[in-house]
N, C-alpha and C positions, 0 to 999 in steps of 0.2 A: 904400466899402471903402478901406482905407489904401493909399497908393502909397509904395513905397520906391525909393530910388536905391541901386544897388549899384556900388561901384568894385571891379572884378574884375581879377586878374592870373592869366593862364593860362600855365603853363610846359609846353611841348610836347616838349622834349628838349634836345639840345645839338648844336652844329655839329661836324662831323667834325674830330677832332684837338684838341678843346677840352673842358674840363670845365664851362664856363660855360653855364648854362641859357639857352635862347631861348624866346620866347613873345610875348605881346601883352597889353596892358591895354585894358580896355573899361569903359564906363559903361552900365548897363542900368537900366530902370525896369520895375516890375511891381506889379500889384495883388495883395495877399495879405491874408488874414484868418486869424489875427491877424498883425500886423506882426512879432511875435516869431518867426514861422515863415518869415521872408523868406529866410534863407540856404538852407534846404532847398528852398524853392520856386524860388529862382534856380538852384541846382545842377541841379534837375530840368529847368528850362527850357534850360540849357546842354546837357545830355545829349541833348535832343531837337532842338537847333538844326540847321536844314538845312545850315548852313555846315560842320558837322562830318561830314556825310554825304559830302562831297567826297573825303574820305580813305578809301581802302579799308581794311576791318578789318585786313587783314594788314600794312598799312603804318602802323598807329597805334602810338604810343609806349606801352610797357607802364607807364611811370612818369610819365605826364603829371600835373600838379598844378594845382589851382585854389585860389587864395587870395582871400578876400573882404577887401579892404583896409578898406572902410567900407560900412556899411549904415545908412541913415537914412531915416526917414519924411519925405516932402516933400509940399507941396501938390499936388493933382492937376493943377493948371495947369502945374507943372514938367515933367511928362511930356508932356502934349499940345502944349506949345510947343517941345519938344526935337527934333522930327522923328523921334522914336522911338515914336510912338503905338502902333505895332503890338506893342511889347513890353508895353504897358499893358493886358494882358488876363489 
């Protein structure tokens, strides 16, 4: 099964008194068939990530954004050597 690396930018809102968005960038690996479905698969994985369960539903931003900066197929060894093998499922 192909392994893809996704460079992801998540914008969760803005700081009080500013209009600049804040958020974080992350790199994730996942197996997906076909590789052309990687963006949708990665988005579903993000929606189910336990890290996002730490924020109560009433405290979540209504206009959070996810941008996939880059999605590319990589050798499976890239994932398992990254320390992120749990994402490769």
